[in-house]
C-alpha positions as CSV (number, residue, x, y, z in Angstrom):
1,M,12.5,0.4,-28.2
2,S,13.2,3.9,-26.7
3,K,15.7,4.2,-23.9
4,N,13.1,6.3,-21.9
5,I,10.5,3.6,-21.7
6,L,12.6,1.2,-19.5
7,P,13.3,3.7,-16.7
8,Q,9.8,4.9,-16.9
9,K,8.5,1.2,-16.3
10,Y,11.0,0.9,-13.4
11,M,9.6,4.1,-11.8
12,E,6.1,2.8,-12.2
13,Y,6.9,-0.4,-10.4
14,L,9.0,1.4,-7.8
15,G,6.0,3.7,-7.1
16,L,3.7,0.7,-6.8
17,G,6.1,-1.0,-4.3
18,A,6.3,2.2,-2.2
19,E,2.5,2.5,-2.2
20,I,2.1,-1.2,-1.0
21,A,4.8,-0.7,1.7
22,A,3.2,2.5,2.9
23,S,-0.3,1.0,3.0
24,L,0.9,-1.6,5.3
25,V,3.6,0.2,7.4
26,I,1.8,3.5,8.2
27,P,-1.3,2.1,9.8
28,L,0.8,-0.4,11.8
29,L,3.2,2.4,13.0
30,A,0.2,4.6,13.9
31,G,-1.3,1.7,15.9
32,Y,2.0,1.1,17.7
33,L,2.2,4.8,18.7
34,L,-1.4,4.9,19.8
35,D,-0.8,1.8,21.9
36,K,2.2,3.4,23.5
37,Y,0.4,6.6,24.1
38,F,-2.7,5.1,25.7
39,E,-0.7,2.2,27.3
40,T,-3.0,-0.4,25.8
41,S,-1.7,-3.8,24.6
42,P,-2.0,-4.7,21.1
43,I,-5.4,-3.2,20.4
44,F,-4.4,-0.4,18.1
45,I,-1.7,-2.4,16.5
46,L,-4.3,-5.1,15.5
47,L,-6.5,-2.3,14.3
48,G,-3.6,-0.9,12.3
49,V,-2.9,-4.2,10.8
50,L,-6.6,-4.6,9.8
51,A,-6.6,-1.1,8.3
52,G,-3.5,-1.8,6.4
53,M,-5.0,-5.0,5.0
54,I,-8.2,-3.2,3.9
55,I,-6.1,-0.4,2.2
56,F,-3.9,-3.0,0.6
57,G,-7.0,-4.9,-0.7
58,L,-8.5,-1.7,-2.1
59,M,-5.2,-0.8,-3.7
60,I,-5.0,-4.2,-5.4
61,A,-8.6,-3.8,-6.7
62,R,-7.7,-0.4,-8.1
63,I,-4.7,-1.8,-9.9
64,N,-6.6,-4.7,-11.2
65,R,-9.3,-2.2,-12.6
66,K,-6.5,-0.2,-14.2
67,L,-4.8,-3.2,-15.8
68,N,-8.1,-4.6,-17.1
69,N,-8.9,-1.2,-18.7
70,R,-5.5,-1.1,-20.3
71,D,-6.0,-4.6,-21.8
72,N,-9.4,-3.7,-23.2
73,D,-8.1,-0.6,-25.0
């Protein structure tokens, strides 16, 4: 096993973790800031959570397709 493969795998998983975190945190933060700006209660935060969950689900579907294609090859 080459020594370069191990760090490459770690980087792949680190990137995946960053994508997952960003897909949940960015819409939530945007919702919080919009709620603060428009002085609304949790309306935009809830919309941000919903958007984050949708983005997360789409990301999981994309990863699933990618892994299935890798297994079929």
